[in-house]
N, C-alpha and C positions, 0 to 999 in steps of 0.2 A: 436697223431692223426693229428695235424695240419701240422707237417713236412711230414707225410705220404701223405697228400693232395697235397703238392708241388711235391713230388716224382712221384705221379700218373700223375699229370699234365705234368711234364717234359717228362715222358715216353710216354704219349699219343701224345704229339706234335711231338716228334722225330719219333715215329713209323708211325704217319699219314703223316708227311711231307716227310719222307724217306730220308731226307738230312739235314745237319746242314748248313744253310745259314743265310743271314741277317734277313729274315722274321721269320724264326723259332726262332732265338735268341731274336728278338724283341717281338715275341708273348709270349715266355716264361717269359721274364722280365715283360711285361705288365700284364700277368695273375698272376704272383707271387705277384705283388704289389696290384692287385685287391683282391686276397685272403687275403693278410695282412690287407687291408682296411676293408674287411668284418669281419675278426676275431677281429681286434682291436675295431671296432665300436660296434660289438656285446658285447665285454667285457665291453665297456663303458656303454651301456644301461642295461646290465645284472649284473652290479656290486653288487647290493643288493641280487639278486638270487644266485650269485656265493658265496657270504659270507654265505648264508643259507646252501649251499651245502658243505661248507668247502673248496672251491677251491680258490687258490691264483692266481690271474691274474695280469699282468702288464697293468694298465689302463692309456692310453695316453690321453693327452689333445685333444679336438676336432680339434683344428687347425693343430696339427701334423697328426692326422688321415686324415684330408682333404688333407694335403700335399702328403701323401702316395697315395691317390686317383688320385691327379693331375699327379703324375709320371706315373701311370698306363695309364691314358687317353692320355697324351702327347706322350708316347711311342707307343700306339696303332695307333696314327695318321700317324706314319711313315710306317705302314704296308699298309693300304689303308683306304679310307673314310668309306666304309661299315663296316669294322671291328671296326673302331672308334665309329661309331653309335651304334653297338651292345654292345660295352663296356660301352657306356653311358647308354644304356637301362639297362644293368646288374647293373650298379652302382646305378641307380634310384631304381630298384627293391630291391637291397640290403639295401639301406637306408630305404625304405618303410618297409621292413621286420624287420630290427633291431629296428626302432623307433616306429613301430605301429603293423604290422601284426603278429609279433612273439607272440603277446599276444592274437591273435585271432584264431578261429578254422581252418581257411583256410591258416594259415602261412606256413604249410608244402608244400602247392602247390607252393608258391612263391619261396622257396628254390630250388624245383625241376625244376621250369622254368628257374631260373638263370643258373643252371648247364647245362640244355639242350641248352640254348642260347649260352653258352660258347662252347659247342661241335659244334653247328651250325656254329659258327664263324670260326672254322677250315676250313670249306668249302670255305668261302670267302677269307681266307688267303692262302690256299694251293691247292684249286681246289676241286670240288665235286666228290666223289666216291660213289658207291652204298652202301658200308659199312657205310657211314656216317648216312644214314637214320636209320639203326639199332642202331648205336651208340647213336643217339639222343633218340630213344625209350628206350634203356637200361638205359641211364642216367636219364631220367625222372622217369620211373617206379621203378627202383631199389632204387633211392633216395627217391621217394614217400613212398615206403615200409619202408625204414630205418627211415624216419622222423616220421612215424606213430608209429613204435615200440619204438623209442626213447621217443616219447610223453608219451607212456604208462609207460616207465621206470622212467620218470621224474615227474610222476603224483604228488607225495607227495611234491616235491620241488616247482613245479609250482603252486600248489593250493594256492589261495590267491593273487598270483602275475599275473598269466596269465589265459586265458580261451582257452587253447589249445584244439586240437581235442579230446584228451583223457578225459579232464575235461568236454568238451561239450557233448561227447557221453557217458561217463562212461567207466570204465575199460573193462567190458565184451563186450560191443559193439565195442570198439576199437580193441580188440583182434579179434573179428569176422571180422571187416574191414581189418585188417592186413592179416588174413588168406585168405580172399577173393581175395585180391590183390596178395597174394603169389600164389594162383591157376592161376591167370591171367599170372604171371611171367613164370610159367611152360609152359602154352600154348604159350606164346611169344617165349620161348626157342625152343619148338617143331617146330613151324611154321618157325622160323628163320633158324633152322638146315636144314629143307627141302629146303628152298630157297637158302641158302649159299652153302651147300654141301661141307664143308671143314672138313677134318678129325679132325683138332685141335678144331674147334668150336663144332663139334658134340660130341667129348669127353668132352669138357667143359660143354656142355648143359646137358649131362647125369649126370655128377657129381653134377652140380648145382641143377638139378631137384631132385636128391636124397636128397640133403641137405635141400632143400625147403620143400619137403614132410616130412622130419624128424621134421621140425618145425611145419608144419600143424598138424601132429599127436602127437605133444608134446614130441618128443624125444630130441628136442633142446629148451632151454628156451629163453626168449626174449633178455636177455643180450648177450648171445653168438651169437644169430642170428643177432643182430644189428651189431656186430663186423664182422661177416661173410659177410654181405651184401656188405660192401665197398670192401672187397677183391674179392668177386664174380663179382662185377661191373668192377673192374680193370682187372681181368682175362678175362672177356668178351671182353673188349677193345683189349687186346693182341691177343686173339684167333681169332678175326675178322681181325686184321691187319697184323699178321705175315704171 
Protein backbone atom coordinates (compact mmCIF):
# COMPACT_ATOMS: atom_id res chain seq x y z
CA UNK A 1 0.00 0.00 0.00
CA UNK A 2 2.92 2.36 0.67
CA UNK A 3 4.31 1.80 -2.82
CA UNK A 4 0.80 2.46 -4.14
CA UNK A 5 0.83 5.86 -2.37
CA UNK A 6 3.97 6.80 -4.30
CA UNK A 7 2.48 5.64 -7.60
CA UNK A 8 -0.66 7.72 -6.95
CA UNK A 9 1.51 10.73 -6.12
CA UNK A 10 3.60 10.44 -9.30
CA UNK A 11 0.51 10.03 -11.48
CA UNK A 12 -1.23 13.00 -9.83
CA UNK A 13 1.76 15.32 -10.30
CA UNK A 14 2.30 14.30 -13.93
CA UNK A 15 -1.38 14.63 -14.85
CA UNK A 16 -1.75 17.98 -13.06
CA UNK A 17 1.49 19.55 -14.30
CA UNK A 18 0.85 18.17 -17.85
CA UNK A 19 4.60 18.20 -18.47
CA UNK A 20 7.81 16.62 -17.19
CA UNK A 21 10.02 19.55 -16.28
CA UNK A 22 12.36 20.57 -13.47
CA UNK A 23 9.56 21.54 -11.06
CA UNK A 24 7.56 18.35 -11.58
CA UNK A 25 10.64 16.19 -10.96
CA UNK A 26 11.58 18.22 -7.86
CA UNK A 27 7.98 18.04 -6.59
CA UNK A 28 7.89 14.26 -7.02
CA UNK A 29 11.24 13.79 -5.26
CA UNK A 30 10.30 16.09 -2.39
CA UNK A 31 6.90 14.42 -1.97
CA UNK A 32 8.34 10.88 -2.07
CA UNK A 33 10.80 11.72 0.71
CA UNK A 34 8.00 13.34 2.74
CA UNK A 35 5.93 10.15 2.36
CA UNK A 36 8.95 8.08 3.43
CA UNK A 37 9.47 10.36 6.43
CA UNK A 38 5.82 9.99 7.44
CA UNK A 39 5.87 6.20 7.06
CA UNK A 40 9.19 5.56 8.81
CA UNK A 41 8.34 7.91 11.67
CA UNK A 42 4.94 6.24 12.03
CA UNK A 43 6.68 2.85 12.18
CA UNK A 44 9.03 4.17 14.87
CA UNK A 45 6.25 5.45 17.13
CA UNK A 46 3.95 2.47 16.43
CA UNK A 47 6.52 -0.30 16.84
CA UNK A 48 4.75 -1.80 19.88
CA UNK A 49 1.33 -1.74 18.18
CA UNK A 50 2.79 -3.30 15.02
CA UNK A 51 4.24 -6.15 17.11
CA UNK A 52 0.76 -6.66 18.58
CA UNK A 53 -0.66 -6.81 15.03
CA UNK A 54 2.01 -9.27 13.94
CA UNK A 55 3.46 -6.80 11.42
CA UNK A 56 7.19 -6.68 10.72
CA UNK A 57 8.43 -3.20 9.92
CA UNK A 58 11.86 -1.72 9.26
CA UNK A 59 12.35 0.69 12.19
CA UNK A 60 14.93 3.40 11.45
CA UNK A 61 16.85 5.50 13.95
CA UNK A 62 15.25 8.96 14.52
CA UNK A 63 18.34 10.73 13.13
CA UNK A 64 18.02 8.85 9.83
CA UNK A 65 14.28 9.62 9.71
CA UNK A 66 15.07 13.32 10.23
CA UNK A 67 17.64 13.16 7.40
CA UNK A 68 14.91 11.89 5.06
CA UNK A 69 12.77 14.88 6.05
CA UNK A 70 15.65 17.27 5.39
CA UNK A 71 16.02 15.93 1.84
CA UNK A 72 12.31 16.57 1.26
CA UNK A 73 12.40 20.12 2.62
CA UNK A 74 15.64 21.13 0.87
CA UNK A 75 14.33 19.80 -2.45
CA UNK A 76 11.04 21.71 -2.03
CA UNK A 77 13.00 24.97 -1.60
CA UNK A 78 14.12 24.73 -5.24
CA UNK A 79 10.46 24.79 -6.42
CA UNK A 80 9.43 28.02 -4.70
CA UNK A 81 9.17 29.48 -1.21
CA UNK A 82 5.42 28.93 -0.77
CA UNK A 83 5.72 25.23 -1.66
CA UNK A 84 8.59 24.98 0.84
CA UNK A 85 6.42 26.54 3.57
CA UNK A 86 3.56 24.13 2.81
CA UNK A 87 5.96 21.19 3.06
CA UNK A 88 7.16 22.52 6.41
CA UNK A 89 3.54 22.72 7.61
CA UNK A 90 2.90 19.16 6.43
CA UNK A 91 6.05 17.93 8.18
CA UNK A 92 4.96 19.57 11.45
CA UNK A 93 1.47 18.04 11.17
CA UNK A 94 2.96 14.62 10.37
CA UNK A 95 5.24 14.80 13.42
CA UNK A 96 2.34 15.98 15.58
CA UNK A 97 0.19 13.11 14.30
CA UNK A 98 2.80 10.37 14.70
CA UNK A 99 4.03 11.49 18.12
CA UNK A 100 0.75 12.52 19.71
CA UNK A 101 -2.52 12.89 17.81
CA UNK A 102 -2.59 9.37 16.30
CA UNK A 103 -3.53 8.30 19.82
CA UNK A 104 -6.35 10.85 20.02
CA UNK A 105 -9.91 10.84 18.59
CA UNK A 106 -9.14 13.74 16.23
CA UNK A 107 -6.08 12.09 14.65
CA UNK A 108 -7.97 11.16 11.49
CA UNK A 109 -8.57 14.86 10.78
CA UNK A 110 -4.82 15.60 10.90
CA UNK A 111 -3.97 12.99 8.24
CA UNK A 112 -6.75 14.30 5.99
CA UNK A 113 -5.41 17.85 6.39
CA UNK A 114 -1.90 16.75 5.42
CA UNK A 115 -3.12 15.14 2.19
CA UNK A 116 -5.27 18.18 1.35
CA UNK A 117 -2.36 20.57 1.90
CA UNK A 118 -0.23 18.35 -0.33
CA UNK A 119 -2.81 18.67 -3.10
CA UNK A 120 -3.05 22.44 -2.50
CA UNK A 121 0.72 22.74 -2.98
CA UNK A 122 0.23 21.56 -6.59
CA UNK A 123 -1.44 24.89 -7.28
CA UNK A 124 1.51 26.88 -5.98
CA UNK A 125 3.94 24.70 -7.93
CA UNK A 126 2.14 24.42 -11.27
CA UNK A 127 -0.61 27.04 -11.25
CA UNK A 128 -4.20 26.98 -10.06
CA UNK A 129 -6.96 25.26 -12.00
CA UNK A 130 -10.65 24.99 -11.17
CA UNK A 131 -10.25 21.23 -10.77
CA UNK A 132 -7.79 21.78 -7.91
CA UNK A 133 -10.59 22.91 -5.60
CA UNK A 134 -12.42 19.63 -6.22
CA UNK A 135 -9.19 17.65 -5.82
CA UNK A 136 -8.68 19.20 -2.38
CA UNK A 137 -12.25 18.38 -1.33
CA UNK A 138 -11.95 14.81 -2.62
CA UNK A 139 -8.60 14.34 -0.88
CA UNK A 140 -9.93 15.55 2.46
CA UNK A 141 -13.29 13.76 2.61
CA UNK A 142 -12.30 10.46 0.96
CA UNK A 143 -9.31 10.21 3.28
CA UNK A 144 -11.47 11.25 6.26
CA UNK A 145 -13.86 8.40 5.46
CA UNK A 146 -11.03 5.91 4.98
CA UNK A 147 -9.38 6.83 8.29
CA UNK A 148 -12.67 6.42 10.19
CA UNK A 149 -13.26 2.99 8.63
CA UNK A 150 -9.65 1.97 9.34
CA UNK A 151 -10.11 3.09 12.95
CA UNK A 152 -13.10 0.75 13.20
CA UNK A 153 -11.10 -2.13 11.70
CA UNK A 154 -8.14 -1.53 14.06
CA UNK A 155 -10.33 -1.26 17.17
CA UNK A 156 -9.02 -4.40 18.89
CA UNK A 157 -5.37 -3.63 18.08
CA UNK A 158 -5.56 0.01 19.19
CA UNK A 159 -7.45 -0.68 22.41
CA UNK A 160 -5.15 0.00 25.34
CA UNK A 161 -2.63 1.85 23.16
CA UNK A 162 -4.68 4.61 21.58
CA UNK A 163 -7.95 6.47 22.05
CA UNK A 164 -8.92 6.63 18.39
CA UNK A 165 -12.24 7.87 17.07
CA UNK A 166 -13.57 4.27 17.10
CA UNK A 167 -12.57 3.74 20.73
CA UNK A 168 -13.87 7.20 21.69
CA UNK A 169 -17.27 6.73 20.02
CA UNK A 170 -17.62 2.97 20.17
CA UNK A 171 -18.02 0.64 17.19
CA UNK A 172 -21.68 1.32 16.41
CA UNK A 173 -21.38 5.11 16.50
CA UNK A 174 -18.24 4.93 14.40
CA UNK A 175 -20.09 2.98 11.72
CA UNK A 176 -22.91 5.52 11.88
CA UNK A 177 -20.39 8.36 11.40
CA UNK A 178 -18.72 6.51 8.51
CA UNK A 179 -22.07 6.02 6.74
CA UNK A 180 -23.03 9.65 7.37
CA UNK A 181 -19.84 10.84 5.68
CA UNK A 182 -20.42 8.26 2.91
CA UNK A 183 -23.77 9.94 2.18
CA UNK A 184 -21.98 13.30 2.06
CA UNK A 185 -19.46 11.80 -0.43
CA UNK A 186 -22.33 10.81 -2.73
CA UNK A 187 -23.75 14.36 -2.53
CA UNK A 188 -20.28 15.76 -3.26
CA UNK A 189 -20.00 13.52 -6.31
CA UNK A 190 -23.45 14.58 -7.60
CA UNK A 191 -22.79 18.30 -7.18
CA UNK A 192 -19.29 17.99 -8.67
CA UNK A 193 -20.67 16.12 -11.70
CA UNK A 194 -23.13 18.93 -12.36
CA UNK A 195 -20.41 21.58 -12.06
CA UNK A 196 -17.70 19.77 -14.06
CA UNK A 197 -19.90 18.19 -16.78
CA UNK A 198 -17.15 15.87 -18.05
CA UNK A 199 -18.18 12.46 -19.40
CA UNK A 200 -15.29 10.69 -17.69
CA UNK A 201 -16.03 12.27 -14.33
CA UNK A 202 -19.79 11.66 -14.57
CA UNK A 203 -19.14 7.96 -15.32
CA UNK A 204 -16.72 7.82 -12.38
CA UNK A 205 -19.27 9.51 -10.09
CA UNK A 206 -22.01 7.03 -11.02
CA UNK A 207 -19.82 3.98 -10.38
CA UNK A 208 -18.42 5.48 -7.15
CA UNK A 209 -21.89 6.37 -5.86
CA UNK A 210 -23.11 2.82 -6.50
CA UNK A 211 -20.15 1.37 -4.56
CA UNK A 212 -20.65 3.82 -1.70
CA UNK A 213 -24.36 2.96 -1.50
CA UNK A 214 -23.39 -0.72 -1.46
CA UNK A 215 -21.38 0.03 1.67
CA UNK A 216 -24.14 2.14 3.24
CA UNK A 217 -26.63 -0.71 2.78
CA UNK A 218 -24.13 -3.34 4.03
CA UNK A 219 -23.41 -5.05 0.69
CA UNK A 220 -19.72 -4.21 1.19
CA UNK A 221 -17.91 -4.79 4.47
CA UNK A 222 -15.56 -2.26 6.10
CA UNK A 223 -12.36 -4.06 5.08
CA UNK A 224 -13.22 -4.07 1.38
CA UNK A 225 -14.62 -0.54 1.49
CA UNK A 226 -11.43 0.81 3.07
CA UNK A 227 -9.44 -0.68 0.18
CA UNK A 228 -11.85 0.72 -2.41
CA UNK A 229 -11.73 4.26 -1.00
CA UNK A 230 -8.09 4.82 -1.94
CA UNK A 231 -8.74 3.48 -5.44
CA UNK A 232 -11.84 5.67 -5.80
CA UNK A 233 -9.90 8.74 -4.68
CA UNK A 234 -7.18 8.02 -7.25
CA UNK A 235 -9.69 7.41 -10.05
CA UNK A 236 -11.40 10.67 -9.07
CA UNK A 237 -8.11 12.50 -9.56
CA UNK A 238 -7.65 10.98 -13.01
CA UNK A 239 -11.24 11.56 -14.17
CA UNK A 240 -10.94 15.25 -13.25
CA UNK A 241 -7.59 15.81 -14.93
CA UNK A 242 -7.70 13.76 -18.14
